[in-house]
RODO-892452 format. One record per residue (C-alpha): x, y, z; residue number from 1. Coordinates in Angstrom, 1 decimal, always signed. Layout:
# RODO-892452
{px = X&py = Y&pz = Z&seq = NUM}
...
//
This chain:
# RODO-892452
{px = +7.1&py = +97.9&pz = +104.1&seq = 1}
{px = +5.6&py = +99.3&pz = +107.2&seq = 2}
{px = +5.6&py = +103.1&pz = +107.8&seq = 3}
{px = +5.2&py = +104.7&pz = +111.2&seq = 4}
{px = +4.3&py = +108.3&pz = +111.8&seq = 5}
{px = +6.9&py = +110.0&pz = +114.0&seq = 6}
{px = +5.4&py = +112.0&pz = +116.9&seq = 7}
{px = +7.1&py = +114.4&pz = +119.2&seq = 8}
{px = +5.3&py = +114.7&pz = +122.5&seq = 9}
{px = +7.6&py = +116.7&pz = +124.8&seq = 10}
{px = +9.6&py = +119.1&pz = +122.6&seq = 11}
{px = +9.7&py = +120.4&pz = +119.0&seq = 12}
{px = +11.9&py = +118.7&pz = +116.4&seq = 13}
{px = +14.5&py = +120.4&pz = +114.3&seq = 14}
{px = +12.8&py = +120.9&pz = +110.9&seq = 15}
{px = +15.8&py = +122.2&pz = +109.1&seq = 16}
{px = +18.9&py = +124.3&pz = +109.2&seq = 17}
{px = +21.1&py = +126.4&pz = +106.9&seq = 18}
{px = +23.7&py = +129.0&pz = +106.9&seq = 19}
{px = +23.1&py = +131.0&pz = +110.1&seq = 20}
{px = +19.7&py = +129.6&pz = +111.1&seq = 21}
{px = +17.7&py = +126.7&pz = +112.5&seq = 22}
{px = +14.0&py = +126.0&pz = +111.9&seq = 23}
{px = +12.5&py = +124.4&pz = +115.0&seq = 24}
{px = +8.8&py = +123.6&pz = +115.2&seq = 25}
{px = +8.1&py = +125.7&pz = +112.1&seq = 26}
{px = +9.9&py = +128.8&pz = +113.5&seq = 27}
{px = +13.1&py = +130.2&pz = +112.2&seq = 28}
{px = +15.8&py = +131.0&pz = +114.8&seq = 29}
{px = +18.9&py = +132.9&pz = +113.6&seq = 30}
{px = +22.2&py = +132.2&pz = +115.3&seq = 31}
{px = +23.0&py = +129.7&pz = +118.0&seq = 32}
{px = +20.0&py = +128.0&pz = +119.7&seq = 33}
{px = +19.2&py = +125.9&pz = +122.8&seq = 34}
{px = +16.1&py = +123.7&pz = +122.5&seq = 35}
{px = +14.5&py = +121.2&pz = +124.9&seq = 36}
{px = +11.1&py = +120.3&pz = +126.3&seq = 37}
{px = +11.3&py = +123.6&pz = +128.2&seq = 38}
{px = +11.3&py = +125.5&pz = +124.8&seq = 39}
{px = +13.7&py = +127.1&pz = +122.4&seq = 40}
{px = +15.8&py = +130.2&pz = +122.9&seq = 41}
{px = +18.8&py = +132.0&pz = +121.5&seq = 42}
{px = +22.1&py = +130.8&pz = +123.0&seq = 43}
{px = +25.2&py = +132.8&pz = +123.2&seq = 44}
{px = +27.6&py = +129.9&pz = +122.4&seq = 45}
{px = +30.2&py = +127.9&pz = +124.2&seq = 46}
{px = +30.9&py = +130.6&pz = +126.7&seq = 47}
{px = +27.3&py = +130.6&pz = +127.9&seq = 48}
{px = +27.0&py = +127.7&pz = +130.4&seq = 49}
{px = +24.3&py = +129.1&pz = +132.6&seq = 50}
{px = +21.3&py = +128.0&pz = +130.4&seq = 51}
{px = +22.8&py = +124.6&pz = +129.9&seq = 52}
{px = +23.3&py = +124.1&pz = +133.6&seq = 53}
{px = +19.7&py = +125.1&pz = +134.2&seq = 54}
{px = +18.8&py = +121.9&pz = +132.4&seq = 55}
{px = +20.4&py = +119.7&pz = +135.1&seq = 56}
{px = +17.9&py = +117.3&pz = +136.5&seq = 57}
{px = +15.6&py = +117.9&pz = +133.6&seq = 58}
{px = +17.5&py = +116.0&pz = +130.9&seq = 59}
{px = +19.9&py = +113.1&pz = +130.7&seq = 60}
{px = +21.9&py = +114.1&pz = +127.6&seq = 61}
{px = +22.9&py = +117.4&pz = +126.1&seq = 62}
{px = +23.9&py = +117.4&pz = +122.4&seq = 63}
{px = +26.2&py = +120.2&pz = +121.5&seq = 64}
{px = +26.4&py = +121.1&pz = +117.8&seq = 65}
{px = +29.8&py = +122.7&pz = +117.1&seq = 66}
{px = +28.9&py = +124.2&pz = +113.8&seq = 67}
{px = +29.7&py = +122.9&pz = +110.3&seq = 68}
{px = +32.7&py = +120.8&pz = +111.6&seq = 69}
{px = +33.1&py = +118.6&pz = +114.6&seq = 70}
{px = +35.2&py = +120.2&pz = +117.2&seq = 71}
{px = +36.0&py = +119.7&pz = +120.9&seq = 72}
{px = +34.2&py = +121.8&pz = +123.3&seq = 73}
{px = +36.3&py = +123.6&pz = +126.0&seq = 74}
{px = +37.5&py = +121.2&pz = +128.7&seq = 75}
{px = +36.2&py = +123.4&pz = +131.4&seq = 76}
{px = +32.7&py = +123.6&pz = +129.9&seq = 77}
{px = +32.6&py = +119.8&pz = +129.6&seq = 78}
{px = +33.7&py = +119.3&pz = +133.2&seq = 79}
{px = +31.2&py = +121.9&pz = +134.5&seq = 80}
{px = +28.3&py = +120.2&pz = +132.7&seq = 81}
{px = +29.4&py = +116.7&pz = +133.6&seq = 82}
{px = +29.9&py = +117.7&pz = +137.3&seq = 83}
{px = +26.2&py = +118.9&pz = +137.2&seq = 84}
{px = +25.1&py = +115.5&pz = +136.1&seq = 85}
{px = +24.6&py = +116.2&pz = +132.4&seq = 86}
{px = +25.8&py = +113.7&pz = +129.8&seq = 87}
{px = +27.4&py = +115.7&pz = +127.0&seq = 88}
{px = +27.9&py = +114.7&pz = +123.4&seq = 89}
{px = +29.6&py = +117.1&pz = +121.0&seq = 90}
{px = +29.3&py = +116.7&pz = +117.2&seq = 91}
{px = +28.9&py = +118.9&pz = +114.2&seq = 92}
{px = +25.6&py = +120.7&pz = +114.2&seq = 93}
{px = +23.9&py = +118.7&pz = +111.3&seq = 94}
{px = +24.7&py = +115.4&pz = +113.1&seq = 95}
{px = +23.5&py = +116.9&pz = +116.4&seq = 96}
{px = +20.2&py = +117.9&pz = +114.9&seq = 97}
{px = +19.6&py = +114.5&pz = +113.3&seq = 98}
{px = +20.5&py = +112.7&pz = +116.6&seq = 99}
{px = +18.4&py = +115.0&pz = +118.6&seq = 100}
{px = +15.3&py = +114.3&pz = +116.4&seq = 101}
{px = +15.8&py = +110.5&pz = +116.6&seq = 102}
{px = +16.1&py = +110.5&pz = +120.4&seq = 103}
{px = +13.3&py = +113.0&pz = +120.8&seq = 104}
{px = +11.0&py = +110.7&pz = +118.8&seq = 105}
{px = +11.8&py = +108.0&pz = +121.3&seq = 106}
{px = +10.7&py = +110.2&pz = +124.2&seq = 107}
{px = +14.2&py = +110.6&pz = +125.6&seq = 108}
{px = +15.1&py = +113.4&pz = +128.1&seq = 109}
{px = +17.4&py = +115.5&pz = +125.9&seq = 110}
{px = +18.4&py = +119.0&pz = +124.8&seq = 111}
{px = +20.3&py = +120.5&pz = +121.9&seq = 112}
{px = +22.6&py = +123.5&pz = +122.1&seq = 113}
{px = +23.8&py = +124.2&pz = +118.6&seq = 114}
{px = +26.0&py = +126.7&pz = +116.8&seq = 115}
{px = +24.9&py = +127.5&pz = +113.2&seq = 116}
{px = +26.4&py = +126.0&pz = +110.1&seq = 117}
//
């Protein structure tokens, strides 16, 4: 069996998550977060489109973690993001974190906006 060390060159991976928090690059962030190569910050949730739109042109895909269960994001939010040229994938937050880490390790231009579990 061959083992390869995973490296993250552009952004910090999701190290873990739990009830009400995310651990990103060794730092604990309480509540909803937005993370990308530009850094990690608190996010106000699905009503807060401005920081997501600011990523247009910087990323190809935005993963939106909807909390512990998969849910649809508001249609107006999806349309606004897609009209700005962002690919949007909504899934529950644990799946979004895992997918973000895998694609981040591949050097993809991605971001994660996630509600806590």
